[in-house]
C-alpha positions in Angstrom: -9.9 -7.7 26.7 -9.5 -9.7 29.9 -6.9 -12.4 29.8 -8.6 -15.4 31.4 -6.4 -18.2 29.9 -2.7 -18.3 29.3 -2.2 -18.0 25.5 1.4 -16.7 25.8 0.5 -13.0 25.2 3.9 -11.1 25.4 4.3 -9.1 28.6 4.5 -5.8 26.7 0.9 -6.1 25.6 -0.5 -6.9 29.1 -1.5 -4.4 31.8 -2.9 -5.1 35.3 -6.3 -3.6 36.1 -7.4 -2.0 39.4 -8.5 -5.4 40.8 -5.3 -7.1 39.9 -6.6 -8.9 36.8 -4.6 -9.1 33.6 -5.9 -7.5 30.4 -4.7 -6.5 27.0 -3.1 -3.1 27.1 -4.7 -0.2 25.3 -3.2 2.9 23.7 -4.2 6.3 24.9 -6.9 6.5 22.3 -8.4 3.1 23.4 -7.1 0.9 20.6 -5.5 -2.4 21.4 -1.7 -2.1 21.7 -1.3 -5.3 19.6 -3.0 -3.9 16.6 -0.9 -2.8 13.7 -2.9 0.1 12.4 -1.0 0.3 9.1 -2.7 -2.9 7.9 -5.2 -3.5 10.7 -3.7 -6.9 11.7 -2.9 -8.4 15.0 0.8 -8.3 15.9 0.4 -11.3 18.2 -2.2 -13.3 16.2 -0.8 -16.7 17.1 -0.7 -15.8 20.8 -3.9 -13.7 20.9 -6.3 -14.0 23.9 -9.2 -16.4 24.0 -11.7 -13.5 23.6 -10.0 -12.4 20.4 -10.2 -16.0 19.1 -14.0 -16.2 19.8 -15.1 -12.9 18.2 -15.0 -13.0 14.5 -13.6 -9.7 13.1 -16.4 -7.6 11.7 -19.1 -9.6 13.4 -22.1 -7.9 15.1 -20.5 -8.7 18.5 -17.1 -7.2 17.4 -18.7 -4.1 16.1 -20.7 -3.7 19.3 -17.6 -3.9 21.4 -15.7 -1.5 19.2 -18.6 0.9 19.6 -18.0 1.1 23.3 -14.6 2.7 22.8 
């Protein structure tokens, strides 16, 4: 997930890509580092990136993106 607006995502959840852009950090297995897998909720929900706000969880778009992992 590219960070294109400042929503206050905590630094520990951000990584810099090869072109110098900011994006949400992923774990070694590809999952978002801000996802609590015990209950499948976002640890930074109030400060989540714009893209995460736009995609409804479980929507066709969301499922398509997860399929790319």
